C-alpha positions in Angstrom: 48.2 118.9 174.9 50.8 116.4 176.0 50.6 116.4 179.8 53.8 114.5 180.5 56.0 116.1 183.1 59.6 115.7 184.1 59.8 115.5 187.9 62.3 112.6 188.4 64.8 111.2 185.9 62.7 108.0 186.4 59.9 109.7 184.4 61.9 109.2 181.2 62.7 105.8 179.8 66.1 104.9 178.4 64.7 105.6 174.9 63.4 109.0 175.9 66.7 109.9 177.5 68.5 109.0 174.3 66.0 110.9 172.3 66.5 114.1 174.3 70.3 113.8 174.0 70.0 113.4 170.3 67.7 116.4 170.0 70.2 118.4 172.1 72.8 117.8 169.5 70.5 119.3 166.9 70.0 122.4 169.1 73.7 122.7 169.7 74.2 122.9 165.9 71.4 125.5 165.6 70.7 127.4 168.8 67.7 129.4 167.6 64.7 127.5 166.3 61.5 129.4 166.8 59.3 126.3 167.0 57.4 127.5 170.1 56.3 130.8 168.8 53.1 131.8 170.6 53.8 129.7 173.7 54.2 131.1 177.2 56.3 129.3 179.8 56.5 130.1 183.5 59.9 129.9 185.4 59.0 130.0 189.0 62.0 129.7 191.4 61.3 129.6 195.1 65.0 129.0 195.7 68.1 130.9 194.4 69.6 129.8 191.1 71.9 131.2 188.5 72.8 128.5 185.8 69.5 126.6 185.9 67.2 129.6 185.8 69.2 131.5 183.2 69.7 128.5 180.9 66.0 127.6 181.1 65.0 131.1 180.3 67.5 131.3 177.5 66.2 128.0 176.2 62.6 129.3 176.2 63.7 132.5 174.3 65.7 130.6 171.7 62.7 128.3 171.0 60.6 131.4 170.4 58.3 131.3 173.4 57.8 133.9 176.0 58.9 133.7 179.7 57.0 134.8 182.8 57.7 134.0 186.4 59.8 135.0 189.4 63.1 134.3 191.0 62.2 135.5 194.4 59.1 134.2 196.1 59.1 137.1 198.6 57.7 139.3 195.8 54.7 137.1 195.2 51.5 136.1 197.1 53.4 133.3 198.7 54.6 135.9 201.1 51.0 136.6 202.0 50.4 132.9 202.8 49.2 131.6 199.5 49.6 127.8 199.3 51.7 126.1 196.7 48.5 124.4 195.3 46.9 127.8 194.7 50.0 129.3 193.2 50.4 126.4 190.7 46.7 126.4 189.8 46.8 130.2 189.2 50.0 130.0 187.1 48.6 127.1 185.1 45.9 129.4 183.9 48.4 131.6 182.1 51.0 129.3 180.6 51.7 126.2 178.5 54.4 124.8 180.9 55.7 125.4 184.4 59.4 125.1 185.2 59.8 125.1 189.0 62.5 125.1 191.7 61.5 124.6 195.3 63.4 123.8 198.5 60.9 121.1 199.7 61.4 117.5 198.5 58.3 116.3 196.7 57.1 119.8 195.9 57.5 119.4 192.1 55.7 116.1 192.1 52.8 117.7 194.0 52.8 120.6 191.5 52.6 118.2 188.6 49.5 116.6 190.2 47.6 119.9 190.5 48.8 121.7 187.4 46.9 121.6 184.1 50.1 121.9 182.1 53.4 120.0 182.0 55.8 120.7 184.9 59.6 120.5 184.8 61.4 120.0 188.1 64.3 122.4 188.3 65.3 121.0 191.7 63.3 120.1 194.7 65.4 120.2 197.9 67.8 117.3 198.2 65.6 115.1 196.1 66.0 115.3 192.3 67.3 117.6 189.5 66.5 115.8 186.3 67.4 118.5 183.8 70.9 118.7 185.4 71.1 114.9 185.0 70.3 115.0 181.3 72.9 117.7 180.7 75.4 115.6 182.7 74.6 112.6 180.5 75.0 114.8 177.4 78.4 116.0 178.7 79.5 112.4 179.5 78.4 111.2 176.1 80.2 114.0 174.3 83.5 113.6 176.2 83.6 109.8 176.3 81.9 108.9 173.0 79.5 106.6 174.9 77.5 106.2 178.0 78.2 102.5 178.3 80.6 100.7 180.8 82.0 103.9 182.4 83.4 104.3 185.9 82.1 107.4 187.7 83.6 108.8 190.8 81.1 110.9 192.8 82.8 113.2 195.3 81.6 115.3 198.2 78.0 115.8 199.3 76.4 112.5 198.4 73.8 112.7 201.1 72.1 115.9 200.1 73.4 116.1 196.5 70.3 115.8 194.4 72.4 115.8 191.2 74.3 112.7 192.3 71.1 110.9 193.1 69.5 111.6 189.7 72.7 110.8 187.8 73.1 107.5 189.6 69.6 106.4 188.6 70.0 107.6 185.0 73.4 105.9 184.5 71.9 102.6 185.7 70.6 102.1 182.1 74.2 101.9 180.8 76.1 99.3 182.9 78.3 101.7 184.9 80.4 101.2 188.0 80.6 103.8 190.8 83.0 105.1 193.3 81.5 107.1 196.2 84.0 109.4 197.8 82.5 111.2 200.9 83.0 111.6 204.6 80.9 109.5 206.8 78.5 112.4 207.5 77.8 112.8 203.8 77.7 109.2 202.5 75.4 108.1 199.7 72.0 107.2 201.3 71.2 103.6 201.7 68.2 103.7 199.4 70.4 104.6 196.4 73.0 101.9 197.2 70.1 99.4 197.5 68.9 100.5 194.1 72.3 99.7 192.6 72.5 96.4 194.4 69.1 95.4 193.1 70.3 96.1 189.5 73.6 94.3 190.0 75.6 97.5 189.6 78.9 97.6 191.5 80.1 100.5 193.7 83.0 101.2 196.0 83.0 103.6 199.0 85.9 105.6 200.3 86.7 108.7 202.3 89.9 109.4 200.4 89.8 111.7 197.3 93.3 110.5 196.2 92.5 106.8 196.4 90.5 106.4 193.2 91.4 109.4 191.1 93.3 107.3 188.6 90.5 104.7 188.2 87.6 106.8 186.8 86.4 108.0 183.5 84.3 110.8 185.1 85.2 112.6 188.3 81.9 114.2 189.4 82.7 116.8 192.0 80.1 118.4 194.2 80.1 121.2 196.8 79.0 120.7 200.4 75.7 122.5 200.4 75.4 124.8 203.4 71.7 125.4 202.8 70.9 121.8 203.4 72.3 121.8 207.0 70.2 122.6 209.9 73.2 122.6 212.3 75.9 125.1 211.4 78.5 123.2 213.4 77.9 120.1 211.3 78.5 122.1 208.1 81.7 123.6 209.5 83.0 120.0 210.2 82.7 118.9 206.5 82.7 122.1 204.4 86.4 121.8 203.4 86.8 118.1 203.4 88.0 117.8 199.8 90.0 120.1 197.5 91.0 118.9 194.0 94.3 120.5 192.7 96.0 120.2 189.4 99.0 118.5 191.0 96.8 115.5 191.9 96.0 114.7 188.3 99.3 113.4 187.1 98.3 109.8 186.6 94.6 110.0 185.7 93.2 108.4 182.6 93.7 110.5 179.4 90.0 110.4 178.7 89.0 111.5 182.2 86.9 114.6 182.6 85.9 116.5 185.6 82.3 117.5 185.9 80.6 119.7 188.6 77.0 121.0 188.7 78.3 124.3 190.0 78.6 126.6 191.8 81.9 125.5 193.2 83.1 126.9 196.5 86.6 125.5 197.4 86.4 121.9 196.2 88.1 122.5 192.9 91.2 124.8 192.8 91.3 127.3 190.0 94.6 125.7 188.7 92.5 122.8 187.6 90.6 125.0 185.1 93.7 125.1 182.8 94.1 121.3 182.6 92.6 119.2 179.8 90.5 117.4 182.3 88.3 120.3 183.3 84.9 120.3 181.6 82.5 121.9 184.1 82.1 125.3 182.3 81.4 123.5 179.0 79.1 121.2 181.0 77.1 124.3 182.1 76.8 125.5 178.4 75.5 122.1 177.4 72.6 122.8 179.8 71.1 125.2 177.3 70.9 122.7 174.5 69.5 119.9 176.7 66.9 122.2 178.3 65.8 123.3 174.8 65.4 119.6 174.0 63.4 118.9 177.2 61.0 121.7 176.6 60.5 120.9 173.0 59.9 117.2 173.8 57.4 117.8 176.6 55.4 120.2 174.4 55.3 117.7 171.6 57.5 119.6 169.1 60.5 117.1 168.9 
């Protein structure tokens, strides 16, 4: 069996990324392809999720496989003190693949090292969320007609936002430029800026949402994640720092699209939903086709 896992977007080469995106197009045209009949896939979520869990489970079902797992670790032996290692080894005995979300950074990488089957990281703390990144790339490609030479404005929680970290690394294959819009408390970590500098990729930093709205092809909004803050007062200081409203979009590029990994809280006003720039709900739908492509690829069927 192919034992390749997807833990970080860096686990896929540029060619593999493009292959997954091309396969996702096929699945969008034909949502139900029972190529994994007889397979069993575990979705084990140690942290709450709506879109990621449901789209992965739907992807498994549409591919013809069966789903087992849990969405609440308190109902498992973890609540009795079972270690992550033992949980993963046990689940590996029953399934052909493990899809896992966990609040601890590095947990998915560790799981892939002890599992006997491929592991897909469905989010590990503030670290990586590679399937989200691939659906973001698919959405960008669909709306812009290319991934090359685009300007991406990332807004909000760039410190803890695992989706921005993964997307930044993936887009580095395609000669982008970046705008980082965040308060000082939530700036893009130095390691990711160093990564861009080493690759000769330009970026601009600002604290003003309005300053660069008209300069970007993709406006990538994120929520301030309360669950990542250990100090409630620090969260209160920054939770409402940005709010995008339809009235702010008068001079943006015609091709500009607004993405958001969702859920949104207050950072995008509902009046934006009716503009031609809003793409975040379609973006979430795209997750189904991309996750079908990821599963099929890692199990050697596409």
